[in-house]
VEXDREN-2710 file (C-alpha; in Angstrom, 1 decimal):
% VEXDREN-2710
k/r/px/py/pz
1/MET/45.3/-98.1/-52.4
2/GLU/42.3/-98.8/-54.7
3/GLU/40.1/-96.1/-53.3
4/LEU/42.8/-93.5/-54.2
5/MET/43.2/-95.0/-57.7
6/GLN/39.4/-94.9/-58.2
7/TYR/39.5/-91.3/-57.2
8/VAL/42.2/-90.5/-59.7
9/TRP/40.4/-92.3/-62.5
10/HIS/37.0/-90.8/-61.6
11/HIS/38.4/-87.2/-61.7
12/ARG/40.9/-87.8/-64.6
13/LEU/43.8/-86.8/-62.4
14/TRP/46.4/-89.0/-64.1
15/LEU/49.5/-87.4/-65.6
16/ALA/49.2/-85.7/-69.0
17/GLY/50.4/-87.6/-72.0
18/ASP/49.4/-90.7/-74.0
19/LEU/47.8/-93.6/-72.1
20/ARG/49.0/-97.0/-73.4
21/THR/48.1/-100.6/-72.6
22/VAL/50.9/-102.8/-71.2
23/ASP/51.0/-104.1/-74.8
24/GLY/51.7/-100.6/-76.2
25/GLU/48.4/-99.8/-77.7
26/THR/47.2/-96.2/-77.3
27/VAL/44.2/-95.6/-75.1
28/ALA/41.8/-92.6/-75.3
29/VAL/39.3/-92.2/-72.4
30/ILE/36.1/-90.8/-73.7
31/ASP/34.0/-91.4/-70.6
32/VAL/35.4/-92.7/-67.3
33/GLY/32.0/-94.3/-66.5
34/GLN/29.8/-94.2/-63.4
35/LEU/31.4/-95.0/-60.1
36/ASN/29.8/-98.2/-58.5
37/ARG/29.8/-98.3/-54.7
38/ASP/28.1/-101.7/-54.6
39/ALA/29.3/-105.2/-55.7
40/GLY/30.6/-105.6/-59.2
41/PRO/33.1/-103.6/-61.4
42/ASP/34.3/-100.3/-60.1
43/PHE/32.9/-98.2/-63.0
44/PHE/29.9/-98.9/-65.2
45/ASN/29.3/-97.8/-68.8
46/ALA/32.8/-96.4/-69.5
47/LYS/33.8/-95.5/-73.1
48/VAL/37.4/-95.9/-74.3
49/ARG/39.2/-96.2/-77.6
50/ILE/42.0/-98.8/-77.6
51/GLY/44.1/-98.6/-80.8
52/ASP/41.5/-98.2/-83.6
53/ARG/38.7/-99.9/-81.8
54/PHE/35.9/-98.3/-79.7
55/TRP/34.8/-100.0/-76.5
56/CYS/31.8/-99.5/-74.2
57/GLY/31.6/-101.4/-71.0
58/ASN/33.0/-101.6/-67.4
59/VAL/36.3/-100.7/-65.8
60/GLU/37.9/-102.5/-62.9
61/ILE/40.7/-101.0/-60.8
62/HIS/43.2/-102.8/-58.6
63/THR/46.4/-101.9/-56.9
64/ARG/48.1/-105.0/-58.3
65/ALA/46.9/-106.8/-61.4
66/SER/47.0/-110.1/-59.6
67/ASP/44.3/-108.8/-57.2
68/TRP/41.9/-109.8/-60.1
69/TYR/42.5/-113.4/-59.2
70/ARG/42.9/-112.8/-55.5
71/HIS/39.4/-111.3/-55.4
72/GLY/38.0/-114.2/-57.4
73/HIS/36.8/-112.1/-60.4
74/GLN/37.7/-114.9/-62.8
75/ASP/34.8/-116.9/-61.4
76/ASN/32.3/-114.0/-61.3
77/ARG/30.4/-113.5/-64.6
78/ALA/29.6/-109.9/-63.6
79/TYR/33.2/-109.1/-64.6
80/ASP/32.9/-110.5/-68.1
81/SER/31.9/-107.1/-69.3
82/VAL/35.1/-105.4/-68.1
83/ILE/36.8/-103.7/-71.1
84/LEU/39.8/-102.2/-69.3
85/HIS/41.8/-103.2/-66.2
86/VAL/43.5/-100.3/-64.5
87/VAL/46.3/-101.1/-62.1
88/GLU/49.2/-99.6/-60.3
89/VAL/51.4/-102.6/-60.5
90/ASN/51.5/-104.8/-63.6
91/ASP/52.4/-108.1/-62.1
92/CYS/50.3/-110.4/-64.3
93/ARG/47.8/-110.5/-67.2
94/VAL/44.1/-111.2/-66.7
95/SER/41.6/-112.8/-69.1
96/ARG/38.0/-113.7/-69.3
97/PRO/36.8/-117.3/-69.0
98/ASP/36.8/-117.6/-72.8
99/GLY/40.5/-116.9/-72.8
100/HIS/40.4/-113.4/-74.2
101/VAL/43.0/-111.1/-72.5
102/ILE/41.5/-108.0/-71.0
103/PRO/43.3/-104.8/-72.0
104/GLN/45.3/-103.4/-69.1
105/ILE/47.0/-100.1/-68.3
106/VAL/49.2/-98.9/-65.5
107/LEU/47.6/-95.6/-64.3
108/PRO/50.3/-92.8/-64.6
109/THR/49.5/-90.8/-61.4
110/ALA/51.7/-88.1/-60.2
111/ARG/54.8/-89.7/-58.6
112/ASP/54.3/-88.3/-55.1
113/PHE/50.5/-88.0/-55.1
114/ALA/49.9/-91.1/-53.0
115/GLU/52.6/-90.0/-50.5
116/ARG/51.0/-86.6/-50.3
117/TYR/47.6/-88.1/-49.8
118/GLY/49.0/-90.3/-47.0
119/ARG/50.5/-87.3/-45.3
120/PHE/47.2/-85.4/-45.8
121/VAL/44.9/-87.9/-44.2
122/ASN/47.3/-89.2/-41.5
123/ASN/48.1/-85.8/-40.2
124/SER/47.9/-86.5/-36.4
125/ALA/49.2/-83.1/-35.4
126/ASN/45.9/-81.4/-36.3
127/GLN/42.2/-82.4/-36.2
128/LEU/41.8/-81.0/-39.7
129/ALA/44.0/-82.5/-42.4
130/CYS/43.7/-79.4/-44.4
131/VAL/44.3/-76.9/-41.6
132/GLY/47.3/-75.4/-43.4
133/SER/45.6/-74.9/-46.7
134/ILE/41.9/-74.4/-46.2
135/ASN/42.2/-70.6/-45.7
136/GLY/43.7/-70.2/-49.2
137/LEU/40.6/-71.7/-51.0
138/PRO/38.1/-69.4/-52.7
139/PRO/35.5/-68.4/-50.1
140/VAL/32.6/-69.2/-52.4
141/LEU/33.8/-72.8/-52.6
142/VAL/33.9/-73.2/-48.8
143/ARG/30.6/-71.4/-48.2
144/SER/28.8/-73.4/-50.9
145/TRP/30.1/-76.6/-49.4
146/LEU/29.1/-75.5/-45.8
147/ASP/25.6/-74.6/-47.1
148/SER/25.1/-78.0/-48.6
149/LEU/26.3/-79.7/-45.4
150/ALA/24.0/-77.5/-43.3
151/PHE/21.0/-78.8/-45.2
152/GLU/22.3/-82.4/-45.2
153/ARG/22.6/-82.2/-41.4
154/LEU/19.2/-80.6/-41.0
155/HIS/17.5/-83.3/-43.1
156/THR/19.4/-86.0/-41.2
157/LYS/17.9/-84.6/-37.9
158/ALA/14.5/-84.5/-39.5
159/ASP/14.9/-88.1/-40.6
160/ALA/15.6/-89.0/-36.9
161/VAL/12.3/-87.4/-36.0
162/ASP/10.6/-89.4/-38.7
163/GLU/12.0/-92.6/-37.2
164/ARG/10.8/-91.7/-33.8
165/LEU/7.4/-90.9/-35.2
166/GLN/7.2/-94.4/-36.8
167/ARG/8.1/-96.0/-33.4
168/CYS/5.4/-93.9/-31.8
169/ASN/2.8/-95.1/-34.3
170/GLY/2.3/-91.6/-35.7
171/ASP/1.9/-89.8/-32.4
172/TRP/3.6/-86.5/-33.0
173/GLU/3.5/-85.3/-29.4
174/GLN/5.1/-88.5/-28.1
175/ALA/7.8/-88.2/-30.8
176/THR/8.3/-84.5/-29.7
177/PHE/8.7/-85.6/-26.1
178/ILE/11.3/-88.1/-27.0
179/THR/13.1/-85.6/-29.2
180/LEU/13.2/-83.0/-26.4
181/ALA/14.4/-85.6/-23.8
182/ARG/17.2/-86.7/-26.1
183/ALA/18.3/-83.1/-26.5
184/MET/18.2/-82.5/-22.8
185/GLY/20.8/-85.2/-22.5
186/ALA/23.2/-82.9/-24.4
187/GLY/24.9/-85.7/-26.4
188/ILE/26.7/-87.3/-23.5
189/ASN/23.5/-88.6/-21.9
190/GLY/21.3/-88.4/-24.9
191/ASP/20.7/-92.1/-25.4
192/ALA/19.8/-92.5/-21.7
193/PHE/17.3/-89.7/-21.8
194/GLU/15.8/-91.0/-25.0
195/ARG/15.3/-94.4/-23.5
196/VAL/13.7/-92.9/-20.4
197/ALA/11.2/-90.9/-22.4
198/ALA/10.4/-93.8/-24.7
199/SER/9.6/-95.9/-21.7
200/LEU/6.9/-93.5/-20.5
201/PRO/3.7/-93.2/-22.7
202/LEU/2.8/-89.6/-22.8
203/ARG/-0.8/-90.5/-21.9
204/LEU/0.4/-91.5/-18.4
205/LEU/2.2/-88.2/-17.9
206/HIS/-0.8/-86.3/-19.2
207/LYS/-3.0/-88.2/-16.7
208/HIS/-0.8/-87.0/-13.8
209/SER/0.2/-83.7/-15.2
210/ASP/-1.3/-81.8/-12.3
211/SER/1.3/-83.3/-9.9
212/LEU/4.9/-82.3/-10.3
213/LEU/5.9/-84.8/-7.7
214/THR/4.4/-87.7/-9.6
215/LEU/6.0/-86.5/-12.9
216/GLU/9.4/-86.4/-11.2
217/ALA/8.7/-89.9/-9.7
218/PHE/8.0/-91.2/-13.2
219/LEU/11.2/-89.8/-14.7
220/PHE/13.6/-90.4/-11.8
221/GLY/12.2/-93.9/-11.2
222/GLN/12.5/-95.0/-14.8
223/ALA/16.0/-93.5/-14.9
224/GLY/17.1/-95.7/-12.0
225/LEU/18.2/-92.6/-10.1
226/LEU/16.1/-93.4/-7.0
227/GLU/17.9/-96.6/-6.2
228/ALA/21.2/-95.1/-4.9
229/PRO/21.7/-95.7/-1.1
230/GLY/21.2/-92.8/1.2
231/ALA/18.7/-90.1/0.6
232/ASP/16.9/-87.2/2.2
233/GLY/13.2/-87.0/2.9
234/TYR/12.3/-85.7/-0.6
235/VAL/13.9/-88.7/-2.3
236/GLU/12.1/-91.1/0.0
237/HIS/8.9/-89.4/-1.0
238/LEU/9.7/-89.9/-4.6
239/ARG/10.6/-93.6/-4.0
240/ARG/7.2/-94.2/-2.3
241/GLU/5.4/-92.5/-5.2
242/TYR/7.3/-94.4/-7.8
243/ALA/6.7/-97.7/-6.0
244/PHE/3.0/-96.9/-6.1
245/LEU/3.2/-96.1/-9.9
246/CYS/5.1/-99.3/-10.6
247/ASN/2.5/-101.4/-8.9
248/LYS/-0.3/-99.5/-10.7
249/PHE/1.1/-99.4/-14.2
250/GLY/3.6/-102.3/-14.2
251/LEU/6.7/-100.1/-14.6
252/LYS/10.3/-101.2/-14.1
253/PRO/13.4/-99.0/-13.8
254/LEU/15.5/-99.2/-17.0
255/GLU/18.8/-101.0/-16.7
256/HIS/22.3/-100.2/-18.1
257/LEU/21.6/-96.6/-18.8
258/GLY/25.2/-95.7/-18.1
259/TRP/24.6/-92.2/-16.7
260/ARG/27.7/-90.1/-17.1
261/MET/28.4/-87.2/-14.8
262/SER/32.2/-87.0/-14.5
263/ARG/33.8/-83.7/-15.6
264/MET/30.3/-82.3/-16.2
265/ARG/29.1/-78.9/-15.0
266/PRO/26.6/-79.4/-12.2
267/ALA/23.9/-77.5/-14.2
268/SER/24.1/-80.3/-16.8
269/PHE/23.7/-83.2/-14.3
270/PRO/20.9/-85.6/-15.4
271/HIS/19.0/-85.0/-12.1
272/ARG/18.5/-81.3/-12.8
273/ARG/17.8/-81.9/-16.5
274/LEU/15.1/-84.5/-15.6
275/ALA/13.6/-82.0/-13.1
276/ALA/13.4/-79.5/-15.9
277/LEU/11.8/-82.0/-18.2
278/ALA/9.2/-82.7/-15.5
279/ALA/8.6/-79.0/-15.1
280/MET/8.0/-78.7/-18.9
281/THR/5.5/-81.6/-18.7
282/TYR/3.7/-80.1/-15.7
283/GLY/0.2/-78.9/-16.7
284/GLY/0.2/-80.9/-19.9
285/PHE/2.8/-81.4/-22.7
286/SER/1.9/-79.6/-25.9
287/LEU/5.3/-78.5/-27.2
288/LEU/4.8/-79.3/-30.8
289/ARG/1.7/-77.1/-31.1
290/ARG/3.7/-74.2/-29.6
291/ILE/6.7/-75.0/-31.9
292/LEU/4.5/-74.6/-35.0
293/ASP/3.6/-71.1/-33.9
294/VAL/7.2/-70.0/-33.5
295/ASP/8.2/-67.3/-36.1
296/ASN/11.5/-65.9/-34.6
297/GLU/14.3/-66.9/-32.3
298/SER/12.9/-65.0/-29.3
299/ARG/9.7/-66.9/-29.3
300/ALA/11.7/-70.1/-29.8
301/ARG/13.7/-69.4/-26.7
302/GLU/10.6/-68.7/-24.7
303/LEU/9.6/-72.4/-25.1
304/PHE/12.4/-73.3/-22.8
305/ASP/12.0/-70.6/-20.2
306/VAL/11.7/-73.0/-17.3
307/THR/11.9/-72.1/-13.6
308/LEU/12.4/-74.8/-11.0
309/CYS/10.7/-74.8/-7.7
310/GLY/10.7/-76.6/-4.4
311/TYR/13.6/-79.1/-3.9
312/TRP/15.3/-78.0/-7.1
313/VAL/15.6/-74.4/-6.2
314/ASP/18.9/-75.3/-4.3
315/HIS/19.8/-78.8/-5.6
316/PHE/21.8/-80.0/-8.6
317/ASN/21.2/-83.6/-7.7
318/PHE/20.2/-85.7/-4.7
319/ALA/23.2/-84.5/-2.7
320/ALA/23.5/-81.6/-0.2
321/PRO/21.9/-78.3/-1.2
322/THR/23.8/-75.6/-3.0
323/PRO/23.3/-72.1/-1.6
324/SER/22.6/-69.2/-4.0
325/LEU/21.6/-71.5/-6.8
326/ARG/19.4/-69.8/-9.5
327/PRO/16.0/-71.4/-10.0
328/VAL/16.3/-70.9/-13.8
329/ALA/16.7/-74.4/-15.1
330/LEU/18.4/-73.7/-18.4
331/GLY/21.1/-71.2/-19.3
332/ARG/21.1/-69.2/-22.6
333/GLY/23.6/-71.6/-24.3
334/THR/21.5/-74.6/-23.4
335/VAL/18.3/-72.9/-24.6
336/ASP/19.9/-72.2/-28.0
337/MET/21.1/-75.8/-28.1
338/LEU/17.5/-76.9/-27.6
339/VAL/16.2/-74.6/-30.3
340/ILE/18.8/-76.0/-32.7
341/ASN/18.2/-79.7/-31.8
342/VAL/14.4/-79.7/-31.0
343/VAL/12.6/-76.8/-32.5
344/VAL/14.4/-76.7/-35.9
345/PRO/14.3/-80.5/-36.6
346/LEU/10.6/-80.8/-35.6
347/MET/9.7/-77.8/-37.8
348/MET/11.6/-79.4/-40.8
349/ALA/10.1/-82.9/-40.2
350/TYR/6.5/-81.6/-39.7
351/GLY/6.9/-79.3/-42.7
352/ARG/8.1/-82.2/-44.9
353/HIS/5.3/-84.4/-43.6
354/THR/2.6/-81.9/-44.3
355/GLY/4.1/-80.3/-47.4
356/ASP/4.4/-76.9/-45.7
357/ASP/7.4/-75.3/-47.3
358/SER/7.0/-72.1/-45.2
359/LEU/7.5/-74.2/-42.1
360/GLN/10.8/-75.6/-43.5
361/ASP/11.9/-72.1/-44.5
362/ARG/11.2/-70.9/-40.9
363/ALA/13.4/-73.7/-39.6
364/VAL/16.3/-72.5/-41.8
365/ASP/15.6/-68.9/-40.8
366/LEU/15.9/-69.7/-37.1
367/LEU/19.4/-71.2/-37.7
368/GLU/20.5/-68.2/-39.6
369/HIS/19.4/-65.9/-36.7
370/LEU/20.9/-67.9/-33.9
371/PRO/24.5/-67.3/-33.0
372/GLY/27.1/-69.9/-34.0
373/GLU/27.8/-72.6/-31.5
374/ASN/31.2/-72.7/-29.7
375/ASN/32.7/-76.1/-29.3
376/ARG/35.9/-77.9/-30.3
377/PHE/34.6/-78.8/-33.8
378/ILE/33.8/-75.1/-34.5
379/ARG/37.0/-73.9/-33.0
380/HIS/39.1/-76.1/-35.4
381/PHE/37.5/-74.3/-38.4
382/VAL/37.6/-70.9/-36.9
383/ASP/41.3/-71.3/-36.0
384/ALA/41.9/-72.3/-39.6
385/GLY/40.4/-69.0/-40.8
386/ILE/36.8/-70.0/-41.6
387/ALA/34.2/-67.6/-40.1
388/CYS/31.1/-69.0/-38.2
389/PRO/28.5/-66.2/-38.3
390/ASN/25.4/-68.2/-37.2
391/ALA/24.1/-71.6/-36.2
392/LEU/23.4/-72.7/-39.8
393/ILE/27.2/-72.6/-40.4
394/SER/28.1/-74.1/-37.1
395/GLN/25.8/-77.0/-37.7
396/ALA/27.5/-77.5/-41.1
397/MET/30.9/-77.4/-39.4
398/ILE/29.9/-80.1/-36.9
399/HIS/28.6/-82.3/-39.7
400/LEU/31.7/-81.8/-41.8
401/HIS/34.0/-82.6/-38.8
402/ARG/32.1/-85.7/-37.8
403/GLN/31.2/-87.1/-41.2
404/TYR/34.4/-86.2/-43.1
405/CYS/37.3/-84.9/-41.0
406/ASP/37.2/-87.3/-38.1
407/VAL/37.0/-90.3/-40.4
408/ARG/39.4/-88.7/-43.0
409/LYS/37.0/-88.9/-45.9
410/CYS/38.9/-86.2/-47.6
411/LEU/38.3/-87.7/-51.1
412/TYR/34.6/-87.1/-50.7
413/CYS/34.8/-83.6/-49.3
414/ARG/34.8/-80.7/-51.7
415/ILE/37.5/-79.0/-49.8
416/GLY/39.7/-82.1/-49.7
417/HIS/39.0/-82.8/-53.4
418/ARG/40.0/-79.3/-54.4
419/LEU/43.3/-79.5/-52.5
420/LEU/44.1/-83.1/-53.5
421/ALA/43.2/-82.5/-57.2
422/ALA/45.6/-79.5/-57.2
423/GLN/48.3/-81.8/-55.8
424/ALA/47.7/-84.5/-58.4
425/ARG/48.2/-82.3/-61.4
426/PRO/51.8/-81.8/-62.5
END
């Protein structure tokens, strides 16, 4: 496995002792070089001493030496500068087009390292490959890695806001509306919510912000949720209003949104979330301005203190009414989720855009004062012995799980590197 051999070379994890070429010359590695993740040799600008000669150039790594020819390197002039060929299996010699043989070594890794690595990343019994070992690592190593991941995730979310801003031609409030709508979809329906919001210019909603019925007609109509057969009088009213809006503004319901409602709590149904979105737009949408004034988690939560009225006082969707239903649109957990996924990224993105470091600091401060989330990603780490004191760390855990654990990128994780490097050394 070339990736594993690159890892061993990069971190000098080969067995202690003299390195020798397949011809018996001693090899001293002064500098392993710079890892290249693009086309060309695997490591640039390495420095090695072979026998009594000092070499500076590139290093290529293969599982089998014959992969050099299998990959066509003999016809690629970019490989003429290779000074050392590092292999696991020496099944042939390789040479440059001018006939000069390239020095070659068999990398002496720990005998069972590859097997251990295979068991590590193919551990199907647990979601975390390192579940049995992570709790024994120094807390400062784990915490520093989680801190780095938290900021990586935060900037990734801010980047997503920047992309929406570009699509909205610099309209911050429209980008805010789309960001809010996506978060209201709670992941499972996030794409559908984003498409609905992006299909409605905020100027249209502002123009009709004095009519809650019209706002609901805009949202439910574009979402394609008014087309289902069978409906009560309120839905018929929405249909007539949406038909009028379509004729006036040239709107069409979006297709293939793929709304998902199975195994979902009724409070999370897209109907009720769209009704809440309409309520937050009623009277005018100016969420970004209010976000920029937030200075603590209590004020952030107040942004999403939404009370439903009329039809939605006792409905989760367009089915029969539900007695004793609370008019509060969003529970505490959902509100905290919106603070994490709407308020914090927008603060960070706007702070970066304007150069306001204090706004970015407030975004981080909010995460540090919100409780940690509770989902399957977080529970895997908590069960492994890693504490989750706040939302900053829970966001880091989610990022770690999705970007490293789920795809088994243990070689690129500081935790995985620490454990694997310990296994590699004799």
